N, C-alpha and C positions, 0 to 999 in steps of 0.2 A: 340332628347332626350339623346343620348349618350354623346354629347358634353356639353349639359346643366348639366348633372350629373358630368362630369369631371370638369367643371368650378366650380360647387358648392364645389366639393371636394378640389380643389386647393384653393378656398377662405377660406375654413376651415383651411388649413395649413398656411394661410398667415396673419391672424389677431393675433398679439402677445398680451398676457396679461402681464401687467407690475407690477404684485404683487412682492414686494421686498422679497428676500430670508429670511430675518430675521423675516418676518411676517408669514412664512409658517412652518407647522409642518415638523419635520425631518421624512423622510420615515421610515415606520415600515416594514422591510422585513419579509418574511415568515421564512427565515433561516439566521442566522448570525445577524449582526447589522450594522447600518449606522452611521457614524460620519460626521456631517456637519461642514465644514469650510466656514464661511459666505463670507469672502472677502479675497481671496488668492491674494496677491499683485504681480505686474509684472511691469517691465520697458518697456515691449514690447506691451502689450495689456491692456485694462482696467481690473481692479480687478473684480473677479467674484466668485460665490459660487462653491465649490467643495464638492461633497458627496463621502465619502470613505466607501465602503462596505468591512467589515471584516468577512470572513467565520468562521465557528466554529473551524477550525484548527488554527486560529490566536491566539497565546498565548503570544505574545510579546517577544518570544525567537527564534522561528523558522523562518528563512528567507522565505518570500513569493515572488513569481513572481508578476509583476505589469501589469495589463491590464487597459489601458486608453481608456475610452469610451466617445464619444461626446454626446451632448444633455443629460447631466447627470440628468436633472430634470425628465426624462421619464423612468428611468431604473428599479426602485425597488418596487414601491408601487402605485398601480392604484388608491388608495384612494386620492392621492395628486396630480394627473396629470390633465391637462386641459381637456382631453377627456376620463378619467376613464379607461385608458388602460396602460399597461406597457410592458417592454421587458421580464420580469420574469428572470432577470439575476441571482438573488440570488438562485432561485430554480434550474435552469439549471446547473449553475457552481458548486454549493455545491454538487449536485448529482455526477457530474463528478469527483470532488475532492474525495468524499467519496468512490467512486468505484475505485479510483486509476488510472483513465484514463488521468487526467491532474495533474500537480503539484499544491500544495497549492498556491492560487493566490488571491490577493486582487484587487478590482476594484476601479479605480479612475474615478468618474463620473463628467466630466467637463461641467458645465452649458453653454449652448449657449446664445448668446446675442440676444434678440428679435430685429428683423429687420436687423441683421448684419450677418446672417449665410452665405450668399453668399460672403460677404466681407472677412470673416475669413476662409471659407471652400473651396472656388474656388481655384484650383491650380494656383499659381501666375506666375511661370516662363513662361508657355506657353502663358499666356495672355499678360504679359509684353513684350514678344518678337514679338508680332504682329505689323503690320504696324498701323499707327495712326488711319485711318478711321475704320479698322476692330476692333481695340481695343476699340474705342469709341462706336461702335455698341454694344459691350458686356457691357460696363460700363453704357450704357444708357438704358439697358433693365429694364422692369418693371414687377411687379407681376400682376396677374389678377385684383387686387383691385386698380391698378394704382400707387401703391407706388414703388419707385425705389428699385431695387435689390442691388444696390451699392450706398447708400445714400451719401457717401463721395467722390464718383467718383474714387475709387481706390480699389485694392485688397490687403488684408493684411494677407494672409495665411502664408507667410514666417515668419512674426512676430508672428503669432499664434503658429507655429511649434517651433520657438525659445523659446517661453514661455513654451511649453510642455517639450522640451528637456533640455534647459539651466536653467530653473527656477523651473517648477513644479516637474519634476522627482527628482532633488536634494532636494527639499522641502519635498517631500514624503519620501525620504530616511532618512531625518533628523527627521521625526516624526513617522515613522513606521519601523519595521524590515523587510527589503526587501533584495533580492539577488542582489547584485550590479554588478555581472559579466555580460558580454555581453551574449545575448541569453535569457534574462529573462524579456523582456519588449515587450508588444503587443499593437496594436491599433485596435479599432473596432467602426463601426458606420453605419448608414443607410442614404440613399438618399444623400444629400450634405455631411453628415457625412461619407458616404462611399467614396466620392471623397477625402476628406481630409485624411482619413485613407490610401488610396492608395498613395496619394502624400507624406505623411509622411514616409510611408514604402519605397518609392523610393528615397526620398531625404536623409534619415538617415538610411542607411543599417547597420551602425555600432551600432545603438541604438535599432532598432525594429526588433525582430526575426520574427514576423508574423503580418499579418493584416487580418481583416475580413471586407469585404465591401458588405453590403446587399443593394439591390435595388439602386445601384449607379446611381446618377442623372447625367448621361452623357450630356444631352442637355444644361444644365445650365438654359435655359429659360423654358417656359411652353407649347410651341407649335412648329410645324415644321418650322415656319418662323424664329424663334429665336434659332434653334437648332445649338449649337456650339460643338457638340460631336467630329467633325473631328479635331478641334483645340486640344482637349485633347488627342485624339488617336495619333495624330502626335507627341505630346510630349512623349507619351509612346514609340512609335516606335523609336524615337531618343535616349531615355534615359533609356530604360529598363535595369535593372541591370543584370549582369551575374548570371546564375542560381547557387545557393549554397544550403545549408541546410535550408535556410529561406523559409517561406511558405506564400502563398497568397491565400485567399479564396474569391470568388466573387459569387454573385447570383442575380437573378431578378425574380419577379413574371411575369405573362403574362396578368394581368387584369388592366384596368384603366390606371393610370399614368405609371405603370411598363411596359405596352405594348410598350411605347416609347423607352425602354431600350434594347429590344431584339436585334435589329440590331447592335448598337454600342457595346453591350456586346459581341456579337459573333465576331465582328472585333477585340476587345481587346483579346479575346481568341486566335485568329489566330496569333496575334502579339507575345504573350507569347510562344505559341507553336513553332513558327518560330525561337524564340530566344533560344530554346533548353530546355524549362521547361517541366518536366515530371509530371505525375499524383501525385507524392509524393511532388512536390513543388508548384503546381498550381491546384486549383480545382474551377470549375465554374458550377453552377447549374441553371436551369430554374425550378421554383416551379409552377407547373401547377395549375391554379385557384387561385393563391395568389395575393393579392392586396397590395397597398402601405400603410401599417399600422402596428402598434406595435403588434397586435395580430398575424399577419402572420410572422413578423420578429421573434417573440418569438418561433414560431414553427420550425424555421430554425436554431435557436441558437445552439442546440446540434451538428448539422452537422458542423456549422461554428467553434465552440470552439474546437471540436475534431480535425478537420483538422488543425487548426491554432496552437493548443497547445498540442494535444494528443500525438505527438511523443516525447514530452519533458519528459513525465513520464516514458519512457522506457518500456512501456507495449503495447502489441498488441491492436489495436482499436476494440471495440465490434461491433456486428451486430446490425443494426437498429431495434428498437422495434416499432417506429412510428415517421417518420419525415415528413409526409405529402406527397402529390404527387409531386415528383421532378424528373427531368431528367437532365442528364449531357449534356452540350452543346458541349463537345469536341468529337472527333472522335475516341478516344482511346477505347479499349475493356472495356465493362462495366459489372457490376454484378447487379442483380436485386433482390429486396426484394418482394417476391410474395404477402406478406400481405399488402403492401402499394402501389405497382405499382411504386416504386421509383427505379431509377437506378443511378449508379455512377461509374466513371472510375478513380477517384482520392480521396485519403483520406479514412477515416473510417466513420462509422455511429454510432450514439449514442442514448442514451435513450431519451425518450420524454421530460423529465424534468417536467412532470406534477405531482406536489405534491398534488394538491387538497386542500392545506391549504388556509384558508381565510386571507384576509388582514384587517388591522384596518380600521374602517369607521368613518364618522363624521367629516372629514377634510373640513373646509369651505374655506380656502385659497388655491389657486392652483398656481403652478409654471407657468412661462411664457410659452406660446405655441410656439414651434419651427415654424418659418414662412415658412419652407419647409424642 
């Protein structure tokens, strides 16, 4: 029964909807507003929609930090997503900005390509450096529905990152008032989006001050037979950047698909600690009882945003009001919130981000479903 349920859940993640962006309603956030750019051009990857969330602080004059988030079709408005859920990014981040815990920040939601998330989100360097047979084992992997994870037989995450860094960021700066100095750009995503956020943070240390990687999909595949987490961990071991003021947040649930992440995430924690990262630079949590879905990722966003960006506002981080049952995976001394049973040895804790505001309803066209 357990494996049947897991398989059904994986299948739900794997069937993409192909509704074009121009046929879909622009998200209606509870706070701020979203501007949709239907086809942002690129010489590195196919053009795609980008949704830009502007907080109430955005007045066209004050420079804002930039947070790039992957799977942009799932971030702001549950009424327009394929599964009726969302990350609640606007509620969480606007509250943190209003309370002065993070600097004014706009969010760039980059849509993922249906059927090509593994192609664009799998870290390319560790895969390209493998011997031929091992590399082909990865490139020939399939989803539970039988469709290939890499339809073109290649990984294109280096091109995707070049799009973000060399094309999208300058494009955003040309259209919006942003802080152009180093230390004002961030990455965040979940599952495969967590992997590409980690990869981008490691490959472009001069660009991205911080990254938040939720439920990072270490195995690449969907079962123990296709688990390639050691390939990615070896890349981190060899390429981990020197500790600086930059920050990295990682987490995982412990239910369903996320249960596969516990061991590799613990190994990644050990690598970063061995490299000299302290609790102010690296934070990794296990969210007890959490599953692989937007509802649980939304619960962890206050923690993720505060750790990744909270130090930038120059104010002490607040005590948690409610961030769910979470425990830190590291061995450093921890503090505990008696009201939630949550403990942490790195970074601060934040508000729940629960505004209780309703979303617009009646949307009939839904964005493409991320295929994992």
